[in-house]
C-alpha positions, 0 to 999 in steps of 0.5 A, a space after each residue: 167064228 172069227 176065233 176059228 178062222 184066225 186061231 186067236 186064243 183071245 178071240 176064243 176066250 171072248 167067244 166063250 165069255 159071250 156064250 156064258 153071258 147069254 146063258 146067264 141072262 136067261 138064268 137071271 130072267 128065269 130067276 126073276 120070273 120065279 121070284 114073282 110067283 105068289 106065296 103059298 102054303 109051302 112058301 108063306 113069304 113068297 119066292 123072292 129069294 129065287 133070284 138070289 139063288 140063280 144069281 149064285 148059279 150065274 156067279 159059279 158059271 162065270 168062274 167055272 166056264 167063263 174064267 176056267 175055260 179062258 184060262 185053259 185056252 190061254 195056257 194051251 195056246 202058250 204051250 202050243 202057239 198057232 201061226 199068226 194069220 190075217 187079224 182083219 176079222 178079229 178087228 171087225 168082230 172086236 170093234 162091233 162087240 165093243 160098240 154093243 157091249 158099251 151100249 149094254 154097259 150104259 143101260 146096266 148103269 142106268 138100271 143101277 142108279 135108277 131110283 137111287 136117292 144119292 146119285 153122287 155115290 161112288 160106283 163101287 158103293 152103288 155096286 156093293 150095296 145093290 140088292 138086285 142080282 139082275 142089276 149088279 151082275 149085269 153091270 159087272 158082266 158088261 164091264 168085264 166084257 168091255 175090259 175083256 174086249 180091250 185085252 183081246 184087242 191088245 193081245 191080237 194087235 201086239 201079237 201081230 206087231 211083235 210077231 209073238 203069238 204068246 201075247 195072244 195066249 197071255 191075253 186069254 189068261 188075263 181074260 180068264 183071271 178077270 172073269 174069275 175075279 168078277 165071279 168071286 165078287 158075285 159069289 160074295 155079294 149073293 151069298 150075303 143076300 142068301 144068308 139073310 142080309 139086312 138093311 144098312 145102318 143108316 136105315 136102321 137108325 132112321 127106323 128107330 127115329 120114325 118109331 120114337 116119333 110115333 104117339 104112344 111109343 115108349 121104347 123101341 128096340 133095334 129093328 130086325 130086317 132081312 132082304 127076301 128080294 130086291 124090293 121085298 124086305 121083312 121087318 120085325 119090331 119089338 115096341 114098348 107102348 105106353 102103359 096107359 094105352 088100351 088094346 084098341 089104342 095100341 092097335 091104332 098106334 101099330 097101324 100108324 107106325 106101319 104106315 109111317 114106315 111104309 110111307 118112307 120105305 115102301 120095300 118093307 112089305 112085311 112088318 111084324 110088331 110085338 107090342 109089349 104093353 098088350 101083354 101087361 094088361 
């Protein structure tokens, strides 16, 4: 409403951004609900990756609607600048929006660091290693919203101070480019998860160490892992057990290995172990 009253392109961009964020939140909630549906005959591993699919849709919407329309509004405003009007409503709306977005960003940051063992890790590392689109998309959207509000405020303020309506359009273009940049990161991150990203090198090394510490294990080949969802990881192990073990002893050793892994990494909900020594007997 403030954008229509004042004719500010930057305010229009922030209005578009807010609408896109609201729609994206609904899509992510839908994705979370779908991902929790139980496994069935057609989806034997469940539907955890639904969340990754909807995370990708969110990224595309941010780029196309949020970034594209904001960029277009800025270009249109520069080509056909509208006369400057009283910016009071702009300042009121932007001030309230900064307060709410700041609170939302703080909540999303809490969710990003929740349950993480290394709380000293950098913000970028936490963001780029998160496997939950509902978390990292929320963090980036709220951060982009805060930066966008500052850009809009700067465009409105300096546009009126310098009596230059082009600055308002420039702020809208900057907001559009910011949203496009965020969308590119989200597409890249979600694509990696959709195509089968596995656990980190540190976890892989730890899995091998856990396996070699188990009684009866002679050799353990590099584990194969894949994220099916934020807390749903599939693990395949190719294990050589000691030749003298009986089939029953190998079965016990497999159970002990699975329990040892899940005790430290409960997200490994599906563990498949190929026991080589069984085929030798």
